[in-house]
N, C-alpha and C positions, 0 to 999 in steps of 0.2 A: 503494500499499499504506498501511497505517495507521503503520509503522515511519518511512516516510518523512518522516511531516510532525509525528510525535508528539514532544515535549519528552523528551530525554534526560534521565537524572539528573543532577546538580548544573548544569544548563544555568543563567545567569543571568535568561535571560528567563522560564522557567519559573516558574511559581505554586507548584509543589511540589518541594523537595529530591529528591525520589525519581523525579519525572520523572512522565510519562504512561501509565506501566506500558505501553510499547508500542502506545498509543492506547487502552487498555481503561479506562483512568479517565474520558476523555472520554466513551465509549460508555456506560459505567455512569450517568455524570451524565446524558446525553441520555434514557435509560431510567428515569431518576428515582431513582438512587441515588447520592448525593452524600457521599465520605466523606472526613473530614478527620482529621488528627494535627497538633497544635500544641503548642509548648515555648515557655515563658516563662521566661526567667532574669534573676535581679537580684542585682547583687552590690553591698554598701555598705560603706565604710569611713570611720571618724573621721578627717578631716585635722588638725584644729586645735580645742579646746575651752577654754571657762574654767577646767573642772577636769581632774583626772586622769582616766583610765580609757578609755584608747580602745579599738578593739577593730574586727572586720570580721566580716561575715557574709555568706552565699548563701542564698538561697531559691529555688524553682523551682514550676513546674506544668505537668502532661503534660494534655493535652486530647486524648480519642478521642471523633471525633463521627459520626454519620450522621443527613442530612437526606434522607427521603422523600418523594417527590413521588408522593401517593397517586392523584393524579389521572392520571398515567402508569401506575403499577403496578396499580392496583385500578379505575380508572375511576370514582372518586369525585371530583367535580368540585370545584375549589378547595380541597381537603384536601391536608395535609400533616403528617407526623409528626418528630419529633425525639429522638434517643437520644444522651445526652453522659455520658461518664465520666470523671472528671479524679481525679489525684493531685496534689498540694501535698507539698514535702517541704522542708528545709534549716531555715536558723536565720534570727531577726530580729535587727538591730543592738540594737535594745532590750534584749535578753536577753545579748547578747555584748559589750556597751560599758557600764559602768558608767556614764558619764556620760550616757548617752541614756535610760537606765532609765525616769526619770521623764515621759519624752516621752509625750503623749497620742498623737501620731501616728503613724506609721510611714514611714521612708524606704525601705521596700520594699513597695509596694502588694500583691504577689503573696504574702505571708505572712498565714498566719492561718486560724481558723475548721476547725482540726485538721490536722495534716501527715498525712493519710491519702487512701484511696481513697474516691470519693463516687460516688453515682449525681447528677449535676448536673441532668440534664434527660430526663424520658421523659412526653412530651405529644403532643398531636393537636390541631392547629387546622384549622377550616374554616371557610368564609362563605357569607353568604346575602344575599337581596334585592340582587341583582346587585352583590355585594361590598363593601354598605355595611356589613354588619354582621359583625364578624370575632369567632370565638368560639375560643378555646383552653383546653384542661382539661388535668390532670396533675399531674405534678410539675416545678416550676420555681422559681425565687427570684423577689421581689418587683422586683428592681433589672434584671431582664431585661426588663421593659416600660415599668417607672414611673422617672422620675427619672433617666431615662438621660444618660450624659453621656461624652465621649471619655476613654481613659486612655492616652494617649501617654506621660506622666509617671511616672516612678518613686515619686515622693513621692505618699503616699495621699491628702494632704489637695487634690490637683490631679488625682487620678485617679478616674473614676467617679462616679457618684451620691453623695452626701454623706451621704444621711438614714441609711444602713446604718451608716456610721460612728460616729453618735453618738447614734442610736437602736437600736443594732444588738442590743438584748434582744428587739425586737419586728420589726426589718424585717430581713430577709436578703437579700444580694446572693449572687451565684454565687461560689464553687461550692457554696454550701447549697441543697438544693431542698425543699419541702413540698406537700404536697396542695393544689392551686390552681385556680381560675376567674378567667378572665380575658375581659371583652366589652369589644368597642371599634365605636364608630359613626363612621362618614366622615361628617362633614355636609357636605364638600367635599372634592375631591382633595387639597388642602394643610391640610384641618383636620379633627381628630376628638378625640372624648371618649371616656374609658375608665374602666372601673372595675373591682375584684375582690375576690373574697374568699381570702384565703391564711392556711392553718394556721399556727398560733403553736405551735412544739413545740421545746424546748430539746433534747432529744436529737438532731433534727436539726441545730442550731446549734452543739453542743459536742462533734461526734463525734470521737473518737479512735482508733476501729477503725474496719475495714472493716464489721462488722457494724452499727455506727451508721450510716457513710455510706450503708449500703443499706437502711437502715429503711424499710420503706413502710408500717409499723402507724401508726396513729394515738393509741397509747397513748402518755401524756404530753402529750397538748394539753392546752390549758387554755385556748384563746379563738383569736381570728383576727385578723388583720390588714386593715382595708379602706382602699384607696387610692382616689381619684377624681383623673382629671387632665385638663387641655386642652392638646394640643399643636397647634401651627400650625408648617407646614415649608412657607414660602415657597420657590419656585423661581427667583426672579430678583429683582434691585433694579431693573434696568433694561431697558427693552426690547430693547436689541441685544447684552443678556450676561447670561448663566443664572449666578446668584451666590447657590448655595443657603443656606439658614439652618434654625434651628430653635428654637422657644421652648416652654418649659413653665411651667405652673403648676399647683400640685397641693396634696393634703391628705391625710393619713392620721390614721386613727385606731385604737387596738387594744382588742380587747373584753375582755381578759385583767387582771384585778385586779393592780397592779403597783403595789409598795410607793413610798411618798413618801420622797423625800430629803430627810428631814424636816429644818427649819431649827432651828439650837439657840439658842434664846433666855436661857439661863440666866444669861449675862451681865446681861441687863436685867431678871433676876428673874422673867420670863413662862415657863411651862410651854409644852410643845410636845408634840403627839400623835406619837410615832414610828411607831405602828403604822399609821396611817392608808393607805388604798389609793387609787388613781385609776385611769384610763385614760390610759395615754400617747396623745398626738399629736404630729404634725410637719406643717410646711408649707414648700414649697419654690417656688422661682421659678428659671429658666435660661434662658440664651441662648446661639445660637452663631450667627455669622454670617460669611460670606467679604465681604471687602470690597474685595479689588480681583484683578484678574488679574494675571498677569506677561506683558506684551508681546501681549495678546490671548488668552492660554491660560489657561483658566478652571480647568485640573487644576494650575495654580498659581497662587499667591498669598497675601494676608496674612487671616489668620483670626482674630477675637475671639471669646472666649467667657467666660463666667461664670455663676457660681449661688451663690445664699443659700439657707441653710435655716434654720427657727426651731425651738424646741423647748419643748413646756410646762415651767414652772417648778416643778411639783409633783412630776413623775417623773424628771427628766433634770438629770443633773450637769452638762449644757451647754446654754448658753443659745441660741447662734447659731453659725452658722459660713460663711464667704465664701470665694470664690475668683474670680480672673480671670488670664485667661493670652491671651498673643498667639503665635501659630505661623506660620510663614512657608513654604511648600511650594515646592519649587524656587526656592531663591534663587540658584542659579547656573545658567548655561548649561551648564557642563560636568558639571553634577550635577542635573540636572532632577527627579529623584525624592528628592533628600534634604530635609531640613527641620529647621528651628531652633524653640526654643519657650524661652518664660519665662513664668515663673507665680508667683504671690504667693496664699497662704491663710491665713486666720486662723481660729482656733477660739477661740470665747468660752465662759467657763465661769458656771455659775449659782453666784455669789458666795456665796449664803444656803445652798447645799446642803451638808450634813451631811460629804458627802464630803472637803470642802475646809475645814473647821473648824480644822483647823491653820494656816490662812492668815488666820483673823480676826484682824484688828488689826497684819498684816503689812504694812508699806508695798510690799513686795517682789512683792506678788499683781500679776499681770497675764495679757494674754491671751497664748497662744501663736501663732506666725507662722511659715510654713514658705515658704521661696523655692526654686526651681527653675529652672535653665537647661540645657538638653541640645542635643546635634547629632545630629539624625537621619539616620544613613549609611545607604544603600539598596544593601548589598553584592550583593543579587540580589534578584529579586521574591520569592522565599522567605525572606530573611533581613534583617533589619533590626536595626542596634545603635546604642543610644543613650548614649554616655558624658555624665555629668550631674554638675553639681556643685550641693550643696544646702546651705541657711544655715537653721538651726533657732533662733530668738530666742525668749528665756524658756522654754528646756525646761520644761515639766510647769507652764507658764502661771505660773512662779515666778522672777522676776529674780535671785535667790538661787542659783538652778541654772547661770546664766548661758545662754550661746549656743555653737553648734557648728557647724563646716564640715565637710560631708559628700561623699566622691566616692563617685560610682557608676558602674555600666554595665548598663543593661537589654537584653537582647536577643530579640526575636521569631523563631521560626522555623515554617515551614510545610512538613511532610514529605509 
């Protein structure tokens, strides 16, 4: 009987907190219906800072999803669809602690883009030419396919692709969606190229109500974002052991007119065109590679990852950003599913941007650095908790704002 083998609710080995619904969940998935309910919560508190104004904050996100295998449901070969609805809530430490207010980055990556309900995915994807050509169309964010990066850390400078963080007026990561088309061609099993065209619509990015979050109209569109990317996913470094990796290099150009972050040359007696516009662009490179296996177990071991992004100096207040991180999965035999992570992120600013004119001539001007160390405790297959310590140096890229230590905890639950 199904009930004899189905995972019950709260079983630690089950992938779902609520269990397998007496076997019905697995049966539905076998028929092509895969339902998910996920929750991410993040708490952050200032532990110590160079200036007064401590505080704490909690932010979270719910995600309700359904992946539909249309080859099983409708007989459409190599075709699937996805629907995801999300809700973000809570507060950001940047808003709750005065000392963190000038920070460029966020200590809680789950906060932002409107604390409301959203339609995050509504797309269909199919493959042609013996699965070499992969086409996806509908509503989804750019970061769902381009500049992908792990998000185990709580600090935003170390979580996900960084293009959206510093070119966010053009490039939207989840939970934002927009009308889009993505085309991918698999040159080899481990190598593919892809491009796409994504609606640029600030109504989607700045949603504050569910009506905005579920906006399907193109009203408000003023251009498009066009990314191109090459992705290599080697499956092994040695003939004897499979150690996966992923390497990306890409570029995007926006077609919307974007006002220049005009340079103020008045101190030099030179006039500047404050009304000029340009088209924003950015480039990125990233890599992730498992370096070791733990006592021959490739599911455990040391992983090195990092990324670098570069932005145009005409329309961007930021010049570049980099991060590098090490994680170790299964560090202890008694806790083979736990992990440890340490990462460093740097955010470089466009020193000539008018947004930073108040810093011109001040020796305190610098870049912002973010460090995080976490321990990932696998409480159950459906629950991971990551207590962490973060250090922010040169808050707001200004030495005068000092540094801060932040304590946090991030947890992910799969219902």
